[in-house]
N, CA, C and O atoms as a Tinker XYZ file with bonds, in Angstrom:
   536  protein
     1  N      1.142000   -0.980000    0.002000    73     2
     2  CA     0.437000    0.584000    0.082000    64     1     3
     3  C      0.860000    1.407000    0.467000    63     2     4     5
     4  O      1.569000    1.616000    1.451000    81     3
     5  N      0.312000    2.216000   -0.576000    73     3     6
     6  CA     1.047000    3.846000   -0.763000    64     5     7
     7  C      0.855000    4.492000   -0.108000    63     6     8     9
     8  O      1.708000    5.266000    0.326000    81     7
     9  N     -1.036000    4.461000    0.473000    73     7    10
    10  CA    -1.296000    5.768000    1.554000    64     9    11
    11  C     -2.646000    5.002000    1.979000    63    10    12    13
    12  O     -3.344000    4.129000    1.464000    81    11
    13  N     -2.687000    6.064000    3.665000    73    11    14
    14  CA    -4.585000    5.848000    4.071000    64    13    15
    15  C     -4.613000    7.101000    3.878000    63    14    16    17
    16  O     -3.894000    8.096000    3.969000    81    15
    17  N     -6.239000    6.601000    3.419000    73    15    18
    18  CA    -7.372000    8.306000    3.920000    64    17    19
    19  C     -8.059000    8.047000    4.300000    63    18    20    21
    20  O     -8.819000    7.099000    4.105000    81    19
    21  N     -8.007000    9.208000    5.331000    73    19    22
    22  CA    -9.748000    8.193000    7.359000    64    21    23
    23  C    -10.508000    9.761000    6.457000    63    22    24    25
    24  O     -9.945000   10.842000    6.289000    81    23
    25  N    -11.757000    9.402000    6.069000    73    23    26
    26  CA   -12.914000   10.291000    6.291000    64    25    27
    27  C    -13.018000   10.673000    7.480000    63    26    28    29
    28  O    -13.413000    9.941000    8.388000    81    27
    29  N    -12.599000   12.133000    7.647000    73    27    30
    30  CA   -12.823000   12.524000    9.447000    64    29    31
    31  C    -14.123000   13.084000   10.004000    63    30    32    33
    32  O    -14.532000   13.026000   11.164000    81    31
    33  N    -14.799000   13.747000    8.724000    73    31    34
    34  CA   -16.147000   14.514000    8.836000    64    33    35
    35  C    -16.045000   15.471000    8.851000    63    34    36    37
    36  O    -15.033000   16.049000    9.247000    81    35
    37  N    -17.046000   16.001000    8.428000    73    35    38
    38  CA   -17.354000   17.711000    7.704000    64    37    39
    39  C    -16.568000   18.165000    6.463000    63    38    40    41
    40  O    -16.115000   19.292000    6.261000    81    39
    41  N    -16.467000   16.794000    5.456000    73    39    42
    42  CA   -16.090000   16.987000    4.374000    64    41    43
    43  C    -14.620000   17.197000    4.139000    63    42    44    45
    44  O    -14.318000   17.815000    3.118000    81    43
    45  N    -13.260000   16.596000    5.265000    73    43    46
    46  CA   -12.528000   16.737000    5.771000    64    45    47
    47  C    -11.774000   15.404000    5.682000    63    46    48    49
    48  O    -12.310000   14.526000    6.357000    81    47
    49  N    -10.722000   15.044000    5.054000    73    47    50
    50  CA    -9.743000   14.055000    4.894000    64    49    51
    51  C     -8.504000   13.495000    5.194000    63    50    52    53
    52  O     -7.919000   13.536000    4.112000    81    51
    53  N     -7.752000   12.999000    6.007000    73    51    54
    54  CA    -6.366000   12.743000    6.799000    64    53    55
    55  C     -5.981000   11.765000    6.050000    63    54    56    57
    56  O     -6.251000   10.571000    6.183000    81    55
    57  N     -4.984000   12.562000    4.808000    73    55    58
    58  CA    -4.192000   11.386000    4.079000    64    57    59
    59  C     -2.562000   10.711000    4.763000    63    58    60    61
    60  O     -1.611000   11.445000    5.031000    81    59
    61  N     -2.560000   10.170000    4.826000    73    59    62
    62  CA    -1.037000    9.362000    5.404000    64    61    63
    63  C     -0.564000    8.558000    4.103000    63    62    64    65
    64  O     -1.290000    7.941000    3.324000    81    63
    65  N      0.908000    8.721000    4.050000    73    63    66
    66  CA     1.912000    8.219000    3.508000    64    65    67
    67  C      2.488000    7.142000    4.095000    63    66    68    69
    68  O      3.624000    7.320000    4.534000    81    67
    69  N      2.063000    6.215000    4.200000    73    67    70
    70  CA     2.731000    4.805000    4.826000    64    69    71
    71  C      4.171000    4.859000    4.820000    63    70    72    73
    72  O      4.587000    5.179000    5.934000    81    71
    73  N      5.159000    4.647000    3.907000    73    71    74
    74  CA     6.228000    4.320000    4.506000    64    73    75
    75  C      7.280000    5.827000    5.006000    63    74    76    77
    76  O      8.494000    5.895000    5.197000    81    75
    77  N      6.334000    6.761000    5.085000    73    75    78
    78  CA     6.813000    8.061000    5.710000    64    77    79
    79  C      6.352000    8.345000    6.812000    63    78    80    81
    80  O      7.081000    8.925000    7.616000    81    79
    81  N      4.868000    7.976000    7.189000    73    79    82
    82  CA     4.144000    9.008000    8.062000    64    81    83
    83  C      3.724000   10.368000    7.886000    63    82    84    85
    84  O      2.819000   10.781000    8.611000    81    83
    85  N      4.245000   11.127000    7.031000    73    83    86
    86  CA     3.562000   11.958000    6.738000    64    85    87
    87  C      2.177000   11.996000    6.457000    63    86    88    89
    88  O      1.615000   11.012000    5.975000    81    87
    89  N      1.554000   13.087000    6.726000    73    87    90
    90  CA     0.139000   13.872000    6.696000    64    89    91
    91  C     -0.279000   14.786000    6.028000    63    90    92    93
    92  O      0.543000   15.693000    5.903000    81    91
    93  N     -1.518000   14.988000    5.382000    73    91    94
    94  CA    -2.034000   16.602000    5.122000    64    93    95
    95  C     -3.926000   16.004000    5.149000    63    94    96    97
    96  O     -4.588000   14.990000    5.375000    81    95
    97  N     -4.023000   16.831000    4.920000    73    95    98
    98  CA    -5.251000   17.281000    5.143000    64    97    99
    99  C     -5.866000   17.496000    3.915000    63    98   100   101
   100  O     -5.172000   17.846000    2.960000    81    99
   101  N     -7.392000   17.296000    3.766000    73    99   102
   102  CA    -7.910000   17.837000    2.335000    64   101   103
   103  C     -9.703000   18.392000    2.891000    63   102   104   105
   104  O    -10.443000   17.826000    3.695000    81   103
   105  N     -9.914000   19.515000    2.193000    73   103   106
   106  CA   -11.168000   20.145000    2.818000    64   105   107
   107  C    -12.121000   19.761000    1.111000    63   106   108   109
   108  O    -11.628000   19.689000   -0.014000    81   107
   109  N    -13.230000   19.624000    1.432000    73   107   110
   110  CA   -14.229000   20.215000    0.084000    64   109   111
   111  C    -13.846000   21.397000   -0.232000    63   110   112   113
   112  O    -13.661000   21.982000    0.835000    81   111
   113  N    -13.579000   22.214000   -1.257000    73   111   114
   114  CA   -13.711000   23.843000   -1.359000    64   113   115
   115  C    -15.040000   24.458000   -1.154000    63   114   116   117
   116  O    -16.125000   23.887000   -1.045000    81   115
   117  N    -14.715000   25.970000   -1.115000    73   115   118
   118  CA   -15.977000   26.381000   -1.215000    64   117   119
   119  C    -16.975000   26.091000   -1.760000    63   118   120   121
   120  O    -17.876000   25.570000   -1.102000    81   119
   121  N    -17.155000   26.381000   -3.370000    73   119   122
   122  CA   -17.503000   26.040000   -3.823000    64   121   123
   123  C    -18.178000   24.704000   -4.225000    63   122   124   125
   124  O    -18.822000   24.603000   -5.269000    81   123
   125  N    -17.988000   23.602000   -3.284000    73   123   126
   126  CA   -18.654000   22.677000   -3.373000    64   125   127
   127  C    -19.546000   22.283000   -2.036000    63   126   128   129
   128  O    -19.847000   21.102000   -1.858000    81   127
   129  N    -19.875000   23.094000   -1.294000    73   127   130
   130  CA   -20.433000   22.747000    0.526000    64   129   131
   131  C    -19.089000   22.614000    1.316000    63   130   132   133
   132  O    -19.207000   22.043000    2.400000    81   131
   133  N    -17.811000   23.043000    0.969000    73   131   134
   134  CA   -16.835000   22.784000    1.936000    64   133   135
   135  C    -16.459000   23.892000    2.596000    63   134   136   137
   136  O    -17.082000   24.942000    2.439000    81   135
   137  N    -15.237000   23.787000    3.538000    73   135   138
   138  CA   -14.479000   25.041000    4.600000    64   137   139
   139  C    -13.504000   25.939000    3.697000    63   138   140   141
   140  O    -13.259000   27.136000    3.843000    81   139
   141  N    -12.934000   24.921000    2.580000    73   139   142
   142  CA   -11.934000   25.303000    1.665000    64   141   143
   143  C    -10.528000   25.826000    2.669000    63   142   144   145
   144  O     -9.670000   26.620000    2.283000    81   143
   145  N    -10.567000   25.146000    4.037000    73   143   146
   146  CA    -9.467000   25.179000    4.750000    64   145   147
   147  C     -8.030000   24.729000    4.619000    63   146   148   149
   148  O     -7.074000   25.165000    5.260000    81   147
   149  N     -8.024000   23.551000    3.454000    73   147   150
   150  CA    -7.039000   22.963000    3.023000    64   149   151
   151  C     -7.158000   22.664000    1.685000    63   150   152   153
   152  O     -8.309000   22.691000    1.249000    81   151
   153  N     -6.336000   22.405000    0.973000    73   151   154
   154  CA    -5.799000   21.447000   -0.201000    64   153   155
   155  C     -7.452000   20.687000   -0.461000    63   154   156   157
   156  O     -7.993000   19.854000    0.267000    81   155
   157  N     -7.983000   21.295000   -1.730000    73   155   158
   158  CA    -9.382000   19.878000   -2.189000    64   157   159
   159  C     -8.374000   18.767000   -2.836000    63   158   160   161
   160  O     -7.169000   18.863000   -3.069000    81   159
   161  N     -9.557000   17.343000   -3.114000    73   159   162
   162  CA    -8.935000   16.612000   -3.139000    64   161   163
   163  C     -8.109000   16.970000   -5.219000    63   162   164   165
   164  O     -7.097000   16.554000   -5.784000    81   163
   165  N     -9.150000   17.817000   -5.613000    73   163   166
   166  CA    -8.681000   17.894000   -7.067000    64   165   167
   167  C     -7.344000   19.124000   -7.164000    63   166   168   169
   168  O     -6.703000   19.277000   -8.204000    81   167
   169  N     -7.099000   19.876000   -5.984000    73   167   170
   170  CA    -6.301000   21.068000   -5.962000    64   169   171
   171  C     -5.269000   20.051000   -5.669000    63   170   172   173
   172  O     -4.157000   20.305000   -6.133000    81   171
   173  N     -5.405000   18.907000   -4.970000    73   171   174
   174  CA    -4.001000   17.525000   -4.794000    64   173   175
   175  C     -3.245000   17.431000   -6.320000    63   174   176   177
   176  O     -2.040000   17.543000   -6.545000    81   175
   177  N     -4.202000   17.222000   -7.166000    73   175   178
   178  CA    -3.969000   16.544000   -8.588000    64   177   179
   179  C     -3.779000   17.622000   -9.412000    63   178   180   181
   180  O     -3.325000   17.210000  -10.480000    81   179
   181  N     -3.950000   19.101000   -9.412000    73   179   182
   182  CA    -3.071000   20.163000  -10.043000    64   181   183
   183  C     -2.129000   19.818000   -9.870000    63   182   184   185
   184  O     -1.455000   19.112000  -10.620000    81   183
   185  N     -1.726000   20.420000   -8.364000    73   183   186
   186  CA    -0.374000   20.435000   -7.830000    64   185   187
   187  C      0.563000   19.382000   -7.628000    63   186   188   189
   188  O      1.697000   19.506000   -7.166000    81   187
   189  N     -0.008000   18.307000   -8.019000    73   187   190
   190  CA     0.798000   16.567000   -8.061000    64   189   191
   191  C      1.602000   17.164000   -9.549000    63   190   192   193
   192  O      2.806000   17.342000   -9.363000    81   191
   193  N      1.236000   17.414000  -10.629000    73   191   194
   194  CA     1.275000   17.800000  -11.616000    64   193   195
   195  C      2.808000   18.845000  -12.041000    63   194   196   197
   196  O      3.642000   18.758000  -12.941000    81   195
   197  N      2.597000   19.902000  -10.757000    73   195   198
   198  CA     3.631000   20.623000  -10.967000    64   197   199
   199  C      4.931000   19.792000  -10.221000    63   198   200   201
   200  O      6.062000   19.481000  -10.594000    81   199
   201  N      4.144000   19.605000   -8.959000    73   199   202
   202  CA     5.460000   18.452000   -8.271000    64   201   203
   203  C      6.274000   17.655000   -9.260000    63   202   204   205
   204  O      7.488000   17.669000   -9.461000    81   203
   205  N      5.375000   17.005000   -9.790000    73   203   206
   206  CA     5.713000   16.016000  -10.381000    64   205   207
   207  C      6.844000   17.037000  -11.173000    63   206   208   209
   208  O      7.988000   17.241000  -10.769000    81   207
   209  N      6.273000   17.579000  -12.311000    73   207   210
   210  CA     7.732000   18.084000  -12.914000    64   209   211
   211  C      8.646000   18.869000  -12.748000    63   210   212   213
   212  O      9.440000   19.268000  -13.599000    81   211
   213  N      8.570000   19.235000  -11.239000    73   211   214
   214  CA     9.716000   19.594000  -11.101000    64   213   215
   215  C     10.633000   18.657000  -10.323000    63   214   216   217
   216  O     11.855000   18.721000  -10.191000    81   215
   217  N      9.863000   17.875000   -9.895000    73   215   218
   218  CA    10.933000   16.026000   -9.451000    64   217   219
   219  C     11.682000   15.787000  -10.511000    63   218   220   221
   220  O     12.895000   15.992000  -10.478000    81   219
   221  N     10.931000   15.225000  -11.810000    73   219   222
   222  CA    11.701000   14.618000  -12.842000    64   221   223
   223  C     13.003000   15.484000  -13.169000    63   222   224   225
   224  O     14.143000   15.020000  -13.134000    81   223
   225  N     12.649000   16.946000  -13.526000    73   223   226
   226  CA    13.694000   17.790000  -14.058000    64   225   227
   227  C     14.219000   17.895000  -13.108000    63   226   228   229
   228  O     15.360000   18.163000  -13.484000    81   227
   229  N     14.239000   17.874000  -11.637000    73   227   230
   230  CA    15.569000   17.697000  -10.916000    64   229   231
   231  C     15.980000   16.184000  -11.015000    63   230   232   233
   232  O     17.032000   16.129000  -11.652000    81   231
   233  N     15.768000   15.556000  -10.822000    73   231   234
   234  CA    16.501000   14.483000  -11.467000    64   233   235
   235  C     17.285000   14.130000  -12.702000    63   234   236   237
   236  O     18.351000   13.534000  -12.544000    81   235
   237  N     16.818000   14.474000  -14.079000    73   235   238
   238  CA    17.651000   15.007000  -15.070000    64   237   239
   239  C     18.345000   15.808000  -14.629000    63   238   240   241
   240  O     19.487000   15.399000  -14.425000    81   239
   241  N     18.078000   17.239000  -14.273000    73   239   242
   242  CA    19.349000   18.362000  -14.030000    64   241   243
   243  C     20.610000   17.911000  -13.159000    63   242   244   245
   244  O     21.723000   18.322000  -13.486000    81   243
   245  N     20.426000   16.927000  -11.865000    73   243   246
   246  CA    21.205000   15.787000  -11.627000    64   245   247
   247  C     22.177000   15.763000  -12.651000    63   246   248   249
   248  O     23.189000   16.461000  -12.580000    81   247
   249  N     21.992000   15.178000  -13.385000    73   247   250
   250  CA    22.332000   14.374000  -14.173000    64   249   251
   251  C     23.272000   14.865000  -15.209000    63   250   252   253
   252  O     24.279000   14.350000  -15.695000    81   251
   253  N     22.550000   16.241000  -15.463000    73   251   254
   254  CA    23.471000   17.068000  -15.921000    64   253   255
   255  C     24.501000   18.032000  -15.474000    63   254   256   257
   256  O     25.338000   18.592000  -16.183000    81   255
   257  N     24.332000   18.142000  -14.261000    73   255   258
   258  CA    25.014000   18.961000  -13.520000    64   257   259
   259  C     24.398000   20.355000  -13.561000    63   258   260   261
   260  O     25.095000   21.366000  -13.652000    81   259
   261  N     23.134000   20.374000  -13.494000    73   259   262
   262  CA    22.433000   22.021000  -12.887000    64   261   263
   263  C     21.862000   21.709000  -12.015000    63   262   264   265
   264  O     21.358000   20.609000  -11.787000    81   263
   265  N     21.858000   22.855000  -11.259000    73   263   266
   266  CA    21.112000   23.113000  -10.145000    64   265   267
   267  C     20.162000   24.492000  -10.399000    63   266   268   269
   268  O     20.211000   25.653000  -10.807000    81   267
   269  N     18.976000   23.139000   -9.665000    73   267   270
   270  CA    17.501000   23.886000  -10.299000    64   269   271
   271  C     16.521000   24.315000   -8.495000    63   270   272   273
   272  O     15.331000   24.427000   -8.204000    81   271
   273  N     17.661000   24.416000   -7.800000    73   271   274
   274  CA    16.976000   24.334000   -6.661000    64   273   275
   275  C     16.269000   26.145000   -6.345000    63   274   276   277
   276  O     16.675000   27.103000   -7.003000    81   275
   277  N     15.553000   26.230000   -5.607000    73   275   278
   278  CA    15.081000   27.384000   -5.419000    64   277   279
   279  C     13.844000   27.480000   -6.725000    63   278   280   281
   280  O     13.251000   28.558000   -6.687000    81   279
   281  N     13.502000   26.789000   -7.548000    73   279   282
   282  CA    12.752000   27.018000   -8.869000    64   281   283
   283  C     10.923000   26.847000   -8.273000    63   282   284   285
   284  O     10.360000   26.072000   -7.500000    81   283
   285  N     10.673000   27.502000   -8.744000    73   283   286
   286  CA     8.716000   27.450000   -7.735000    64   285   287
   287  C      7.946000   27.237000   -9.276000    63   286   288   289
   288  O      8.425000   27.607000  -10.348000    81   287
   289  N      6.512000   26.480000   -9.064000    73   287   290
   290  CA     5.732000   26.150000  -10.185000    64   289   291
   291  C      4.702000   26.826000   -9.179000    63   290   292   293
   292  O      4.766000   26.684000   -7.958000    81   291
   293  N      3.463000   27.801000  -10.046000    73   291   294
   294  CA     2.585000   28.329000  -10.093000    64   293   295
   295  C      1.448000   27.318000  -10.611000    63   294   296   297
   296  O      1.306000   26.810000  -11.723000    81   295
   297  N      0.733000   27.202000   -9.511000    73   295   298
   298  CA    -0.742000   26.190000  -10.255000    64   297   299
   299  C     -1.947000   26.923000  -10.338000    63   298   300   301
   300  O     -2.163000   27.846000   -9.554000    81   299
   301  N     -2.836000   26.561000  -11.312000    73   299   302
   302  CA    -3.992000   27.324000  -11.571000    64   301   303
   303  C     -4.985000   26.657000  -11.951000    63   302   304   305
   304  O     -5.220000   26.811000  -13.150000    81   303
   305  N     -6.170000   25.469000  -11.023000    73   303   306
   306  CA    -7.370000   24.887000  -11.543000    64   305   307
   307  C     -7.912000   25.418000  -11.940000    63   306   308   309
   308  O     -7.915000   26.539000  -11.431000    81   307
   309  N     -8.866000   25.238000  -13.148000    73   307   310
   310  CA    -9.870000   25.586000  -14.071000    64   309   311
   311  C    -11.082000   24.017000  -13.499000    63   310   312   313
   312  O    -10.755000   22.850000  -13.712000    81   311
   313  N    -12.027000   24.306000  -12.997000    73   311   314
   314  CA   -13.239000   23.285000  -13.107000    64   313   315
   315  C    -14.277000   23.579000  -13.724000    63   314   316   317
   316  O    -14.710000   24.723000  -13.859000    81   315
   317  N    -14.900000   22.302000  -14.271000    73   315   318
   318  CA   -15.987000   22.449000  -14.570000    64   317   319
   319  C    -17.310000   21.579000  -14.245000    63   318   320   321
   320  O    -17.377000   20.808000  -13.287000    81   319
   321  N    -18.096000   21.749000  -14.942000    73   319   322
   322  CA   -19.735000   21.207000  -14.168000    64   321   323
   323  C    -19.912000   20.252000  -15.483000    63   322   324   325
   324  O    -19.463000   20.344000  -16.626000    81   323
   325  N    -20.954000   19.070000  -14.686000    73   323   326
   326  CA   -21.626000   18.325000  -15.582000    64   325   327
   327  C    -21.114000   17.078000  -16.591000    63   326   328   329
   328  O    -21.593000   16.716000  -17.666000    81   327
   329  N    -20.014000   16.584000  -15.876000    73   327   330
   330  CA   -19.831000   16.313000  -14.717000    64   329   331
   331  C    -18.344000   17.645000  -14.241000    63   330   332   333
   332  O    -17.484000   18.258000  -14.873000    81   331
   333  N    -18.786000   17.530000  -12.758000    73   331   334
   334  CA   -17.858000   18.318000  -11.843000    64   333   335
   335  C    -16.709000   17.454000  -12.509000    63   334   336   337
   336  O    -16.740000   16.259000  -12.805000    81   335
   337  N    -15.408000   18.628000  -12.707000    73   335   338
   338  CA   -14.114000   17.618000  -13.133000    64   337   339
   339  C    -13.137000   18.721000  -13.591000    63   338   340   341
   340  O    -13.584000   19.682000  -14.217000    81   339
   341  N    -11.750000   18.620000  -13.290000    73   339   342
   342  CA   -10.688000   19.444000  -13.645000    64   341   343
   343  C    -11.236000   19.220000  -14.959000    63   342   344   345
   344  O    -11.615000   18.204000  -15.542000    81   343
   345  N    -11.151000   20.948000  -15.397000    73   343   346
   346  CA   -10.599000   21.255000  -17.615000    64   345   347
   347  C     -9.859000   21.498000  -17.343000    63   346   348   349
   348  O     -9.239000   20.657000  -17.994000    81   347
   349  N     -8.945000   22.131000  -16.727000    73   347   350
   350  CA    -7.838000   22.958000  -16.845000    64   349   351
   351  C     -6.866000   23.276000  -15.892000    63   350   352   353
   352  O     -7.135000   24.037000  -14.963000    81   351
   353  N     -5.905000   22.834000  -16.012000    73   351   354
   354  CA    -4.656000   23.017000  -15.014000    64   353   355
   355  C     -3.545000   23.834000  -15.818000    63   354   356   357
   356  O     -3.131000   23.445000  -16.910000    81   355
   357  N     -3.122000   24.928000  -15.230000    73   355   358
   358  CA    -1.933000   25.807000  -16.013000    64   357   359
   359  C     -1.002000   25.673000  -14.543000    63   358   360   361
   360  O     -1.186000   25.595000  -13.329000    81   359
   361  N      0.003000   25.700000  -15.441000    73   359   362
   362  CA     1.588000   25.538000  -14.461000    64   361   363
   363  C      2.500000   26.761000  -15.211000    63   362   364   365
   364  O      2.921000   26.854000  -16.364000    81   363
   365  N      2.581000   27.402000  -14.369000    73   363   366
   366  CA     4.196000   28.446000  -14.584000    64   365   367
   367  C      5.325000   28.289000  -14.089000    63   366   368   369
   368  O      5.573000   28.873000  -13.034000    81   367
   369  N      6.367000   27.418000  -14.737000    73   367   370
   370  CA     7.645000   27.387000  -14.372000    64   369   371
   371  C      8.466000   28.809000  -14.140000    63   370   372   373
   372  O      8.436000   29.796000  -14.874000    81   371
   373  N      9.152000   28.644000  -13.000000    73   371   374
   374  CA    10.180000   29.890000  -13.091000    64   373   375
   375  C     11.736000   28.939000  -11.895000    63   374   376   377
   376  O     12.013000   28.488000  -10.784000    81   375
   377  N     12.262000   29.208000  -13.366000    73   375   378
   378  CA    13.856000   28.479000  -13.211000    64   377   379
   379  C     14.457000   29.551000  -13.392000    63   378   380   381
   380  O     14.037000   30.680000  -13.645000    81   379
   381  N     16.323000   28.808000  -13.131000    73   379   382
   382  CA    17.205000   29.680000  -13.008000    64   381   383
   383  C     17.747000   30.118000  -14.646000    63   382   384   385
   384  O     17.315000   29.411000  -15.558000    81   383
   385  N     18.497000   31.043000  -14.929000    73   383   386
   386  CA    18.185000   31.874000  -16.180000    64   385   387
   387  C     20.034000   31.238000  -16.485000    63   386   388   389
   388  O     20.624000   31.230000  -17.565000    81   387
   389  N     20.345000   30.962000  -15.679000    73   387   390
   390  CA    22.078000   30.506000  -15.990000    64   389   391
   391  C     22.239000   28.840000  -16.925000    63   390   392   393
   392  O     23.202000   28.173000  -17.302000    81   391
   393  N     21.121000   28.725000  -16.988000    73   391   394
   394  CA    20.887000   27.292000  -17.883000    64   393   395
   395  C     20.794000   27.620000  -19.397000    63   394   396   397
   396  O     20.046000   28.439000  -19.931000    81   395
   397  N     21.915000   26.626000  -20.102000    73   395   398
   398  CA    22.032000   26.572000  -21.338000    64   397   399
   399  C     20.823000   26.326000  -22.263000    63   398   400   401
   400  O     19.885000   25.658000  -21.827000    81   399
   401  N     20.785000   26.868000  -23.625000    73   399   402
   402  CA    19.340000   26.474000  -24.071000    64   401   403
   403  C     19.405000   24.831000  -24.104000    63   402   404   405
   404  O     18.667000   24.113000  -23.430000    81   403
   405  N     20.481000   24.336000  -25.062000    73   403   406
   406  CA    20.666000   23.087000  -24.860000    64   405   407
   407  C     20.035000   22.240000  -24.066000    63   406   408   409
   408  O     19.455000   21.238000  -24.485000    81   407
   409  N     20.136000   22.745000  -22.285000    73   407   410
   410  CA    20.050000   22.030000  -21.007000    64   409   411
   411  C     18.417000   22.407000  -21.087000    63   410   412   413
   412  O     17.381000   21.745000  -21.014000    81   411
   413  N     18.663000   23.487000  -21.230000    73   411   414
   414  CA    16.782000   23.947000  -21.010000    64   413   415
   415  C     15.482000   23.025000  -21.776000    63   414   416   417
   416  O     14.403000   22.711000  -21.272000    81   415
   417  N     15.931000   22.763000  -22.981000    73   415   418
   418  CA    15.250000   22.159000  -24.090000    64   417   419
   419  C     14.969000   20.890000  -23.447000    63   418   420   421
   420  O     13.848000   20.565000  -23.055000    81   419
   421  N     16.185000   20.069000  -23.331000    73   419   422
   422  CA    16.146000   18.818000  -22.501000    64   421   423
   423  C     14.862000   18.712000  -21.281000    63   422   424   425
   424  O     13.847000   18.017000  -21.257000    81   423
   425  N     15.311000   19.549000  -20.478000    73   423   426
   426  CA    14.365000   19.824000  -19.443000    64   425   427
   427  C     13.332000   20.035000  -19.293000    63   426   428   429
   428  O     12.721000   19.670000  -18.289000    81   427
   429  N     12.788000   20.730000  -20.312000    73   427   430
   430  CA    11.485000   21.169000  -20.462000    64   429   431
   431  C     10.742000   19.903000  -21.592000    63   430   432   433
   432  O      9.530000   19.688000  -21.563000    81   431
   433  N     11.485000   19.314000  -22.339000    73   431   434
   434  CA    10.906000   18.211000  -22.429000    64   433   435
   435  C     10.839000   16.952000  -21.599000    63   434   436   437
   436  O      9.985000   16.074000  -21.723000    81   435
   437  N     12.167000   16.968000  -20.455000    73   435   438
   438  CA    11.790000   15.902000  -19.314000    64   437   439
   439  C     10.309000   16.333000  -18.483000    63   438   440   441
   440  O      9.529000   15.493000  -18.033000    81   439
   441  N     10.151000   17.563000  -18.407000    73   439   442
   442  CA     9.115000   18.017000  -17.679000    64   441   443
   443  C      7.516000   17.490000  -18.258000    63   442   444   445
   444  O      6.648000   17.179000  -17.442000    81   443
   445  N      7.281000   17.440000  -19.671000    73   443   446
   446  CA     6.450000   17.220000  -20.654000    64   445   447
   447  C      5.908000   15.982000  -20.596000    63   446   448   449
   448  O      4.764000   15.644000  -20.898000    81   447
   449  N      6.968000   15.212000  -20.115000    73   447   450
   450  CA     6.547000   14.001000  -19.895000    64   449   451
   451  C      6.753000   13.483000  -18.617000    63   450   452   453
   452  O      7.080000   12.298000  -18.675000    81   451
   453  N      6.700000   13.824000  -17.749000    73   451   454
   454  CA     6.427000   13.327000  -16.550000    64   453   455
   455  C      5.290000   12.482000  -16.028000    63   454   456   457
   456  O      4.172000   12.891000  -16.341000    81   455
   457  N      5.348000   11.409000  -15.311000    73   455   458
   458  CA     4.252000   10.191000  -15.242000    64   457   459
   459  C      2.733000   10.603000  -14.874000    63   458   460   461
   460  O      1.675000   10.067000  -15.206000    81   459
   461  N      3.050000   12.006000  -13.885000    73   459   462
   462  CA     1.859000   12.399000  -14.169000    64   461   463
   463  C      0.980000   13.266000  -15.097000    63   462   464   465
   464  O     -0.248000   13.349000  -15.053000    81   463
   465  N      1.507000   13.663000  -15.629000    73   463   466
   466  CA     1.103000   14.380000  -17.175000    64   465   467
   467  C      0.603000   13.128000  -17.965000    63   466   468   469
   468  O     -0.421000   13.297000  -18.626000    81   467
   469  N      1.024000   12.242000  -17.980000    73   467   470
   470  CA     0.822000   10.951000  -19.070000    64   469   471
   471  C     -0.249000   10.557000  -18.045000    63   470   472   473
   472  O     -0.979000    9.585000  -18.236000    81   471
   473  N     -0.307000   11.129000  -17.240000    73   471   474
   474  CA    -1.675000    9.932000  -16.452000    64   473   475
   475  C     -2.990000   10.399000  -15.946000    63   474   476   477
   476  O     -3.946000    9.769000  -15.492000    81   475
   477  N     -2.737000   12.012000  -16.197000    73   475   478
   478  CA    -4.070000   12.543000  -16.521000    64   477   479
   479  C     -4.629000   12.985000  -17.809000    63   478   480   481
   480  O     -4.097000   13.301000  -18.873000    81   479
   481  N     -6.067000   12.905000  -17.343000    73   479   482
   482  CA    -6.964000   12.167000  -18.760000    64   481   483
   483  C     -6.687000   13.392000  -19.802000    63   482   484   485
   484  O     -6.366000   14.572000  -19.667000    81   483
   485  N     -6.976000   12.512000  -20.939000    73   483   486
   486  CA    -6.412000   13.589000  -22.389000    64   485   487
   487  C     -7.203000   15.267000  -22.696000    63   486   488   489
   488  O     -6.851000   16.338000  -23.190000    81   487
   489  N     -8.374000   14.722000  -22.100000    73   487   490
   490  CA    -9.514000   16.135000  -21.804000    64   489   491
   491  C     -9.240000   17.348000  -20.898000    63   490   492   493
   492  O     -9.621000   18.519000  -20.884000    81   491
   493  N     -8.264000   16.442000  -19.999000    73   491   494
   494  CA    -7.984000   18.019000  -18.963000    64   493   495
   495  C     -7.105000   18.701000  -19.810000    63   494   496   497
   496  O     -6.208000   18.020000  -20.307000    81   495
   497  N     -7.164000   20.070000  -20.130000    73   495   498
   498  CA    -5.849000   20.998000  -21.104000    64   497   499
   499  C     -4.962000   21.398000  -19.906000    63   498   500   501
   500  O     -5.093000   21.641000  -18.707000    81   499
   501  N     -4.077000   21.348000  -20.761000    73   499   502
   502  CA    -2.396000   21.481000  -19.844000    64   501   503
   503  C     -1.312000   22.392000  -20.324000    63   502   504   505
   504  O     -0.229000   22.273000  -20.898000    81   503
   505  N     -2.319000   23.686000  -19.682000    73   503   506
   506  CA    -1.288000   24.957000  -20.185000    64   505   507
   507  C      0.177000   25.266000  -19.405000    63   506   508   509
   508  O      0.296000   26.021000  -18.440000    81   507
   509  N      0.933000   24.737000  -19.853000    73   507   510
   510  CA     2.583000   24.648000  -18.841000    64   509   511
   511  C      3.120000   25.975000  -19.837000    63   510   512   513
   512  O      2.800000   26.604000  -20.846000    81   511
   513  N      3.889000   25.921000  -19.058000    73   511   514
   514  CA     5.078000   27.495000  -19.419000    64   513   515
   515  C      6.202000   27.811000  -18.440000    63   514   516   517
   516  O      6.055000   28.043000  -17.240000    81   515
   517  N      7.335000   27.788000  -19.115000    73   515   518
   518  CA     8.792000   27.965000  -18.753000    64   517   519
   519  C      9.012000   29.841000  -18.391000    63   518   520   521
   520  O      8.440000   30.818000  -18.875000    81   519
   521  N      9.939000   29.739000  -17.491000    73   519   522
   522  CA    10.648000   30.781000  -17.599000    64   521   523
   523  C     11.692000   30.768000  -16.996000    63   522   524   525
   524  O     11.685000   30.608000  -15.775000    81   523
   525  N     12.619000   30.899000  -17.556000    73   523   526
   526  CA    13.707000   31.287000  -17.187000    64   525   527
   527  C     14.650000   32.075000  -16.935000    63   526   528   529
   528  O     15.661000   32.329000  -17.589000    81   527
   529  N     14.049000   32.717000  -15.303000    73   527   530
   530  CA    14.350000   34.330000  -14.892000    64   529   531
   531  C     15.004000   34.283000  -13.575000    63   530   532   533
   532  O     15.316000   35.425000  -13.235000    81   531
   533  N     15.253000   33.602000  -12.910000    73   531   534
   534  CA    16.048000   34.315000  -11.393000    64   533   535
   535  C     17.177000   33.272000  -11.486000    63   534   536
   536  O     18.083000   33.266000  -10.651000    81   535
């Protein structure tokens, strides 16, 4: 098993990563009867895309001798209804500017081939941009 999710009541879950014991909570969003006091389950999906992209870029960057420390990703999730679902995920990734054009292309291609990207339904629009600025 990977994780255990426990429903705590009041539209909240507690999620535990079994190997490490790390936990986080989720709440239903305010636009769906929730308090919105934590990530919603769909927030974790959208955020997981960005986290996966940065992680695989980091793995590739290590092999290239490139330091991506302090790179960030801003995530915006857009919902649709009927049925309620994620319609679009926007990810804006900010990376260090001292990376060669060759390595930038390799790293961007790596990010766009992360496992979460491939696991999301093809109907979910993914708008990804890379900004080599800091």
